[in-house]
C-alpha positions in Angstrom: 0.0 0.0 0.0 1.5 3.3 -1.1 0.6 6.9 -1.4 2.5 8.3 -4.3 3.5 12.0 -4.1 1.1 14.3 -6.1 2.3 15.8 -9.3 2.6 19.6 -9.2 -0.9 21.0 -9.3 -3.7 22.3 -7.2 -3.8 22.7 -3.5 -6.6 20.1 -3.5 -4.1 17.4 -4.8 -1.8 18.0 -1.8 -4.8 17.8 0.6 -6.1 14.6 -0.9 -2.6 13.1 -0.9 -2.2 14.0 2.8 -5.5 12.5 3.6 -4.7 9.3 1.7 -1.3 9.0 3.3 -2.8 9.6 6.8 -5.3 6.9 6.1 -2.6 4.5 5.1 -0.6 5.2 8.3 -3.7 5.1 10.4 -4.7 1.7 9.2 -1.2 0.3 9.7 -1.0 1.9 13.2 -4.5 0.5 14.1 -3.2 -3.0 13.4 -0.1 -2.3 15.5 -2.1 -0.8 18.3 -4.4 -3.7 18.5 -1.5 -6.0 18.9 -0.1 -3.6 21.4 -3.2 -3.8 23.6 -3.1 -7.6 23.3 0.5 -7.3 24.5 -0.6 -5.1 27.5 -3.5 -7.5 28.4 -1.0 -10.4 28.6 1.5 -8.3 30.6 -1.3 -7.2 32.9 -2.5 -10.8 33.4 1.0 -12.1 34.1 2.4 -9.3 36.2 -0.4 -7.0 37.2 0.7 -3.6 38.5 3.3 -4.9 40.9 7.0 -4.2 41.3 8.1 -6.6 38.5 5.9 -4.7 36.0 7.2 -1.4 37.3 10.7 -2.6 36.7 10.0 -3.6 33.1 8.2 -0.4 32.2 10.9 1.8 33.6 13.7 -0.2 31.9 11.8 -0.1 28.6 11.3 3.7 28.8 15.1 4.3 29.1 15.9 3.3 25.4 12.6 4.7 24.4 13.5 8.2 25.6 16.9 8.1 23.9 15.1 6.9 20.8 13.2 10.1 20.7 16.5 12.0 20.7 18.3 9.9 18.1 15.6 8.2 16.1 12.0 8.6 15.2 11.2 12.1 16.5 14.4 14.1 15.9 15.7 12.2 13.0 12.5 12.3 11.1 12.0 16.0 11.8 15.5 16.8 10.5 15.8 14.2 7.7 12.5 14.5 5.8 12.7 18.3 4.9 16.4 18.0 3.9 15.9 14.7 2.0 12.7 16.1 0.3 14.8 19.1 -0.9 17.5 16.7 -2.2 14.9 14.6 -4.0 13.5 17.7 -5.7 17.0 18.8 -6.9 18.8 15.5 -7.6 16.1 12.8 -7.8 16.4 9.4 -6.1 19.9 8.3 -7.4 21.4 11.6 -6.3 19.7 11.6 -2.9 20.5 8.0 -1.9 24.1 8.7 -0.7 22.5 10.9 2.0 20.9 7.8 3.5 24.2 5.8 3.3 26.3 8.4 5.0 23.7 9.0 7.7 23.3 5.3 8.4 27.1 4.8 8.8 27.5 7.8 11.1 24.4 7.0 13.2 25.4 3.4 13.6 28.9 4.2 14.8 27.6 6.8 17.3 24.9 4.6 18.7 27.2 1.7 19.2 29.2 3.8 21.6 26.0 5.1 23.3 24.7 1.5 23.6 27.9 0.3 25.2 27.8 3.2 27.6 24.2 2.4 28.5 24.9 -1.2 29.3 28.0 -0.3 31.4 26.3 2.5 33.3 22.9 1.0 33.7 22.9 1.0 37.5 23.5 4.7 37.7 21.0 5.4 34.9 18.3 3.5 36.9 19.1 5.5 40.0 18.5 8.8 38.1 15.3 7.6 36.3 13.6 5.8 39.2 15.2 7.0 42.4 12.4 5.4 44.5 13.5 2.0 43.4 16.7 2.1 45.3 14.8 1.5 48.5 13.9 -2.0 47.2 17.1 -3.8 46.2 15.3 -6.5 44.2 13.3 -4.1 42.1 16.4 -1.9 41.5 18.6 -4.9 40.5 15.8 -6.3 38.2 15.4 -2.9 36.5 19.1 -2.7 36.0 19.2 -6.2 34.4 16.3 -5.4 32.1 17.9 -2.1 31.1 21.1 -3.9 30.0 19.2 -6.4 27.9 17.0 -3.8 26.2 19.6 -1.0 25.6 20.7 -2.4 22.2 17.1 -1.8 21.1 18.2 1.8 20.7 20.6 1.0 17.9 18.3 -1.2 15.8 15.3 1.1 16.2 17.3 4.1 15.2 18.4 2.4 12.0 14.7 1.4 11.5 13.7 5.1 12.0 16.2 6.1 9.2 14.5 3.6 6.9 11.1 5.0 7.9 12.0 8.6 7.2 13.4 7.7 3.8 10.4 5.7 2.8 8.0 8.4 4.0 9.9 11.0 2.0 9.4 8.8 -1.1 5.7 8.3 -0.5 5.8 4.9 1.2 3.9 4.9 4.5 2.2 1.6 5.2 5.2 -0.7 5.8 7.0 1.7 8.2 3.8 2.3 10.1 3.0 -1.3 10.5 6.5 -2.3 11.5 5.9 -1.6 15.2 3.3 -4.4 15.1 6.3 -6.8 14.9 7.6 -5.5 18.2 4.3 -6.2 19.9 4.0 -9.6 18.3 7.6 -10.5 19.4 6.9 -9.4 23.0 3.6 -11.5 23.0 5.3 -14.6 21.7 8.3 -14.3 24.1 6.0 -13.6 27.1 3.8 -16.7 26.4 6.6 -19.1 25.5 9.4 -18.1 27.9 7.5 -16.6 30.9 8.4 -19.6 33.1 11.9 -20.2 31.6 13.7 -17.5 33.5 14.3 -16.9 37.2 12.9 -13.4 36.6 9.9 -13.8 34.2 10.2 -10.2 32.9 13.4 -11.1 31.2 11.2 -12.8 28.5 9.6 -9.4 27.8 13.0 -7.7 27.5 14.2 -10.3 25.0 11.0 -9.9 23.1 11.7 -6.1 22.8 15.2 -6.7 21.4 14.0 -9.3 18.8 11.1 -7.0 17.9 13.4 -4.1 17.2 15.5 -6.2 14.8 12.3 -7.2 13.0 11.1 -3.6 12.7 14.4 -2.8 11.0 14.4 -5.8 8.7 10.9 -5.5 7.4 11.7 -2.0 5.8 14.7 -3.2 3.8 12.7 -4.8 0.9 10.7 -1.7 0.0 13.9 0.4 0.1 15.6 -2.1 -2.3 12.5 -2.0 -4.5 12.9 1.8 -4.8 16.5 1.3 -6.0 18.4 1.9 -2.8 21.7 0.1 -2.3 23.9 0.7 0.8 27.3 2.0 -0.1 29.5 2.5 3.0 30.3 6.2 3.5 31.6 8.2 6.5 31.7 11.9 5.5 31.2 14.3 8.4 31.6 17.2 6.0 28.8 16.2 3.7 26.5 19.3 3.4 23.2 17.4 3.7 24.4 15.3 6.6 25.6 18.3 8.5 22.4 20.1 7.9 20.4 17.1 9.2 22.7 17.0 12.2 22.3 20.7 13.0 18.5 20.4 12.7 18.5 17.3 14.9 20.1 19.0 17.8 17.1 21.3 18.7 14.6 18.8 17.3 15.9 16.1 19.6 14.7 18.1 22.6 11.6 19.5 21.0 10.2 16.1 19.8 11.2 14.4 23.0 9.3 16.7 25.3 6.4 14.4 25.6 8.7 11.5 26.6 10.6 13.7 29.0 7.3 14.7 30.6 6.4 11.0 30.9 9.8 10.4 32.4 9.4 13.1 35.0 6.0 11.5 35.8 7.9 8.2 36.2 10.5 9.6 38.5 7.9 11.2 40.8 5.5 8.2 40.5 8.3 5.9 41.8 8.1 8.0 45.0 4.3 7.3 45.3 2.6 4.1 46.5 3.3 0.8 44.6 1.6 0.5 41.3 1.6 4.3 40.5 4.1 3.8 37.6 1.9 1.1 36.1 -1.3 3.1 36.5 0.3 5.9 34.4 1.6 3.4 31.9 -1.8 1.8 31.3 -3.7 5.1 31.3 -1.2 6.5 28.8 -1.4 3.4 26.6 -5.1 3.9 26.1 -4.8 7.6 25.3 -2.1 6.6 22.8 -4.6 4.6 20.8 -6.5 7.5 19.2 -3.4 9.6 19.3 -1.3 7.0 17.6 -3.9 5.7 15.1 -4.9 9.2 13.8 -3.1 12.0 15.6 0.4 10.7 14.9 -0.7 9.4 11.5 -1.7 12.9 10.3 1.6 14.3 11.7 3.6 11.6 9.9 1.8 12.2 6.6 1.9 16.0 6.9 5.6 16.4 7.3 6.6 15.1 3.8 3.7 16.9 2.1 4.5 20.2 3.8 8.2 19.7 3.1 7.6 19.0 -0.6 5.5 22.2 -0.9 8.3 24.2 0.8 10.9 22.6 -1.5 8.9 23.7 -4.5 8.7 27.2 -3.1 5.0 27.0 -2.2 5.1 28.2 1.4 1.8 30.0 1.0 0.1 26.6 0.9 1.3 25.8 4.4 -1.6 27.6 6.1 -4.1 25.6 4.1 -2.4 22.3 4.7 -2.1 23.1 8.4 -5.7 24.0 8.7 -6.7 20.9 6.9 -4.5 18.7 9.1 -5.7 20.3 12.3 -9.4 19.9 11.4 -8.7 16.2 10.7 -7.1 16.0 14.1 -10.0 17.7 15.9 -12.5 15.4 14.0 -11.1 12.4 15.8 -9.6 13.7 19.0 -12.5 15.7 20.4 -15.0 12.8 20.5 -12.1 10.5 21.6 -11.5 12.7 24.6 -15.2 12.6 25.6 -15.3 8.8 25.0 -12.2 8.0 26.9 -13.3 9.9 30.0 -16.8 8.3 30.0 -15.5 4.8 29.2 -12.3 4.9 31.4 -13.5 2.4 34.0 -15.3 0.0 31.5 -12.3 0.0 29.2 -9.7 -0.8 31.9 -12.1 -3.4 33.4 -12.5 -5.2 30.1 -9.0 -4.9 28.8 -6.9 -5.5 31.9 -8.8 -6.5 35.0 -7.9 -10.2 35.5 -5.2 -12.2 37.1 -2.9 -9.9 39.2 -4.7 -6.8 37.9 -7.4 -6.1 40.5 -10.1 -3.5 41.2 -7.6 -1.1 42.9 -5.4 -1.2 39.8 -8.4 -0.5 37.6 -9.4 2.5 39.6 -5.9 3.9 39.6 -5.4 3.3 35.8 -8.8 4.8 35.0 -8.0 8.0 36.9 -4.7 8.3 34.9 -6.6 7.6 31.7 -9.2 10.3 32.3 -6.7 13.0 33.1 -4.4 12.1 30.2 -7.5 12.2 27.9 -8.0 15.9 28.9 -4.9 16.7 26.9 -5.6 14.5 23.9 -6.5 17.4 21.5 -3.3 19.1 22.5 -1.1 16.0 22.2 -2.4 15.4 18.6 -2.3 19.1 17.6 1.3 19.5 18.6 2.3 16.6 16.3 0.9 18.4 13.3 1.9 22.0 14.2 5.5 21.2 14.7 5.5 19.5 11.3 4.8 23.0 9.8 7.9 24.4 11.6 10.0 21.4 10.6 9.0 21.7 6.9 10.4 25.2 7.0 13.6 23.7 8.5 13.0 25.5 11.7 13.5 23.1 14.6 14.6 25.7 17.2 11.2 27.5 17.7 9.3 24.3 18.8 12.3 23.5 21.0 12.1 26.8 22.9 8.4 26.4 23.4 8.9 22.8 24.6 11.5 23.8 27.1 9.2 26.3 28.7 6.4 23.8 28.8 8.6 21.2 30.4 9.4 23.6 33.2 5.7 24.2 33.6 5.0 20.5 33.6 7.5 19.9 36.4 6.0 22.8 38.5 2.5 21.4 38.0 3.7 17.9 38.9 5.0 19.1 42.2 1.8 21.1 42.8 -0.7 18.4 41.9 0.9 15.1 43.0 0.1 15.9 46.6 -3.7 16.1 46.4 -4.2 13.9 43.3 -1.3 11.5 43.6 -0.5 9.9 40.2 -3.6 11.6 38.8 -1.9 15.0 39.4 1.1 13.8 37.2 -1.2 12.9 34.3 -3.1 16.2 34.6 0.1 18.2 34.7 1.2 16.6 31.4 -2.1 17.5 29.8 -2.1 21.1 30.9 1.5 21.7 29.8 0.7 20.2 26.4 -2.3 22.6 26.0 0.0 25.6 26.6 2.5 24.1 24.1 -0.1 23.9 21.2 -1.5 27.4 21.9 2.0 28.9 21.9 3.0 27.1 18.7 -0.1 28.2 16.9 0.3 31.8 18.0 3.9 31.9 16.8 3.1 30.1 13.5 0.3 32.6 12.8 2.7 35.5 13.1 5.0 33.8 10.6 2.4 32.7 8.1 0.1 35.7 8.7 -2.9 33.4 8.8 -3.6 29.8 9.8 -7.3 29.8 8.9 -8.2 30.1 12.5 -11.9 30.9 11.9 -12.5 27.7 10.0 -10.6 25.6 12.6 -12.6 27.2 15.4 -15.9 26.7 13.5 -15.1 23.1 12.9 -14.0 22.5 16.5 -17.2 24.0 17.9 -19.4 21.7 15.7 -17.3 18.7 16.7 -17.5 19.6 20.4 -21.3 20.0 20.3 -21.7 16.6 18.5 -19.3 15.0 21.0 -21.3 16.2 24.0 -24.4 14.7 22.5 -22.5 11.5 21.8 -21.2 11.4 25.3 -24.7 11.5 26.7 -25.7 8.5 24.5 -22.6 6.5 25.5 -23.1 7.2 29.2 -26.7 6.2 29.0 -25.8 2.9 27.3 -23.1 2.0 29.9 -25.3 2.8 32.9 -28.1 0.6 31.4 -26.1 -2.4 30.2 -22.5 -2.6 31.4 -21.8 -4.7 34.6 -18.3 -5.0 35.9 -18.8 -8.6 37.1 -20.2 -10.0 33.9 -18.2 -12.5 31.8 -15.4 -11.1 29.7 -17.1 -11.6 26.4 -20.3 -9.9 27.6 -18.3 -6.9 28.9 -16.4 -6.7 25.6 -19.7 -6.9 23.7 -21.2 -4.0 25.6 -18.0 -1.9 25.5 -17.9 -2.4 21.7 -21.6 -1.6 21.5 -21.1 1.6 23.5 -18.3 2.7 21.2 -20.5 1.9 18.1 -23.3 3.9 19.5 -20.9 6.8 20.1 -19.6 6.6 16.5 -23.0 6.5 15.0 -24.4 9.3 17.1 -21.3 11.5 16.5 -21.3 11.0 12.7 -25.0 11.5 12.5 -24.9 14.8 14.2 -21.8 15.9 12.4 -23.6 15.3 9.1 -26.7 17.2 10.4 -24.4 20.1 11.4 -22.9 20.1 7.9 -19.4 19.2 8.9 -17.1 19.1 5.9 -14.9 16.4 7.4 -17.9 14.2 8.1 -19.3 14.7 4.6 -15.9 14.0 3.0 -15.6 10.8 5.0 -19.1 9.7 4.0 -18.3 10.4 0.4 -15.1 8.4 0.6 -16.8 5.4 2.2 -19.5 5.5 -0.5 -16.9 5.5 -3.3 -15.0 2.7 -1.6 -18.2 0.6 -1.3 -18.9 1.3 -5.0 -22.0 3.5 -4.7 -20.3 6.5 -6.2 -21.6 10.1 -5.9 
């Protein structure tokens, strides 16, 4: 499944291409997320929200944070605009050497970082989760898992380079579905090797490492099909590589701010009662479903499209593309926010409440989910808005805003964790992200003169009204039919039915209100089903 770049033409062609590309990424991400939730259900069943699970989640977050600095976030933000510019000037054969040089330099650098991470794992864990030092077993287990998973950083960074290159050349589906292999690998290792190790969580760590290798390997065939061949090169003076490196420095911090905020939450949560780290993890995982399936999908698709327009000198179209992208984001994230808050307890109950995961864990995770959901619109909006800055090869402005918001997040964490415990940490993350998106839009409006704010606000108001009505319908259904002690299949049926009711009511009122996004979706579905229009 591909989304070939549009030929030079109308603004409409770029918008349609962006929508198709976002749909391709969303479908692949949906598949990956479903496997991800199956993975989380298995981990919850085997480990619950106890210290062993806390150790795994903390250890896994360490290479994940560094990945945001060296791989998916920063690398994509810096690579795609520069590579799109090279493709415009030189074509694929002339641009391929950029990939080769970057791969060689990145691999050499990350081999050193990985070795350092393995050696200094005990000290890293002390910094990331200081509360674990009071429990020697949890601390030692976290250190062991960190050492096993640190090489994941190397392979996932190479995979991220492949992803950025494929996206720049209009190939979105394979890079987006690759994370499913990580989830499948963890699932298989958990089920097959859970009882083969003295510490069962070692099976999860091995699954992470194997999954990273698979994510990298699956993207090689489409690259080869496009004509890419790796030719070793180590040229630190290469203009394009230096440009990517310079753009990565601020982007590394800017794109990692969400992960940094989560890490701050983790550090403080480790000082709270047992299970707090896991509550935040499970709550954040469910918020990541709509964010990952559509919010991130639009952001991934928008960056190459915006970069291509800028490379062709069409910066005036950025405002239209940004407005279109934000309205797509709002169309999904506003009803998702309402739905996640109303369905927090039923979702946690259906997905995770079994085995070691009890009612206390459900209540703690549901609180985290509800307060993370408050920031969903902002989380998704930031993904798209920073793409506009990155397409202009400006990675410093989002970084400055992110730095201020990180300070705000830490202050809010300290203020709210007392009365709300782990819930205060989730709420602080949401509030700081709201400030982030508002500041970015204000700065971008000054730069582009207009960001079509009236149409964005108009669409958002319609979506909010429809979402409130939808929320009433979903709440009524849950109160009437959902019982927490029913059999799993019955609970799953009623949860799915409640979501279906919400989708139908939301889409119905959106069509009644004349939403362009809903009408466009209806028309697309009609064409796909062969009805035509």
